[in-house]
C-alpha positions as CSV (number, residue, x, y, z in Angstrom):
1,M,4.7,6.1,-11.7
2,H,4.4,8.9,-9.1
3,Y,1.2,9.4,-7.2
4,V,0.4,12.3,-4.8
5,F,-2.5,12.4,-2.3
6,G,-2.6,14.9,0.5
7,D,0.9,15.0,2.1
8,N,1.8,11.6,0.7
9,E,3.7,10.5,-2.3
10,V,4.1,7.1,-3.8
11,D,7.0,6.6,-6.2
12,T,6.8,3.1,-7.9
13,Q,10.1,3.6,-9.7
14,R,11.9,4.0,-6.4
15,D,9.6,1.8,-4.3
16,E,9.2,4.7,-1.9
17,L,6.4,6.2,0.1
18,R,6.9,9.7,1.5
19,H,4.7,11.4,4.1
20,G,5.3,15.1,4.4
21,G,8.4,14.7,2.2
22,I,10.0,12.3,4.5
23,P,10.6,8.7,3.3
24,C,8.6,6.1,5.2
25,P,10.4,2.7,5.5
26,L,8.0,0.0,4.4
27,E,8.2,-3.7,4.0
28,S,7.9,-4.8,0.4
29,Q,4.4,-6.2,0.8
30,V,3.1,-3.2,2.6
31,F,4.3,-1.0,-0.3
32,Q,2.7,-3.4,-2.8
33,V,-0.6,-2.9,-1.0
34,F,-0.3,0.9,-1.1
35,V,0.6,0.8,-4.8
36,Y,-2.3,-1.5,-5.7
37,L,-4.8,0.6,-3.7
38,V,-3.5,3.9,-5.2
39,Q,-3.7,2.4,-8.7
40,H,-7.3,1.4,-8.1
41,R,-8.4,4.5,-6.1
42,D,-11.5,5.0,-8.3
43,R,-13.2,2.0,-6.7
44,V,-13.4,-0.1,-3.6
45,V,-10.9,-2.9,-3.6
46,S,-11.9,-6.0,-1.7
47,K,-9.6,-8.0,0.6
48,A,-10.1,-11.0,-1.7
49,E,-8.9,-9.0,-4.7
50,L,-5.8,-7.8,-2.8
51,L,-5.0,-11.3,-1.7
52,E,-5.4,-12.7,-5.3
53,Y,-3.2,-9.9,-6.7
54,L,-0.5,-10.0,-4.0
55,W,-0.5,-13.7,-3.1
56,P,-2.2,-15.5,-5.9
57,Q,-1.6,-19.0,-4.5
58,Q,-2.1,-18.1,-0.8
59,Y,-4.9,-16.8,1.3
60,I,-3.3,-15.2,4.2
61,R,-5.9,-12.8,5.6
62,R,-4.1,-11.9,8.8
63,Y,-1.0,-10.8,6.9
64,L,-3.0,-8.5,4.7
65,E,-4.7,-7.0,7.7
66,T,-1.3,-6.4,9.3
67,F,0.1,-4.8,6.2
68,I,-2.9,-2.5,5.8
69,G,-2.7,-1.6,9.5
70,K,0.9,-0.7,9.3
71,G,0.3,1.5,6.3
72,V,-2.6,3.3,7.8
73,A,-0.6,3.9,11.0
74,L,2.2,5.5,9.0
75,L,-0.2,7.8,7.2
76,D,-1.9,8.8,10.5
77,S,1.3,9.7,12.2
């Protein structure tokens, strides 16, 4: 799938995020967070839901917050 929002593009076939047409290198889990949020953009996604989807057997809140923070920082640059 290919999603476009503002100056950003998410290509799930290539596992790639582009900002202003420039590829943004992302760790795999950061990319997975982006994809999940974009796929569920019509509603608020809770941290608990993200954790269950990304790490079904683990509850690692600080990692999720780190990944979200890195993603937001890339989009804000």
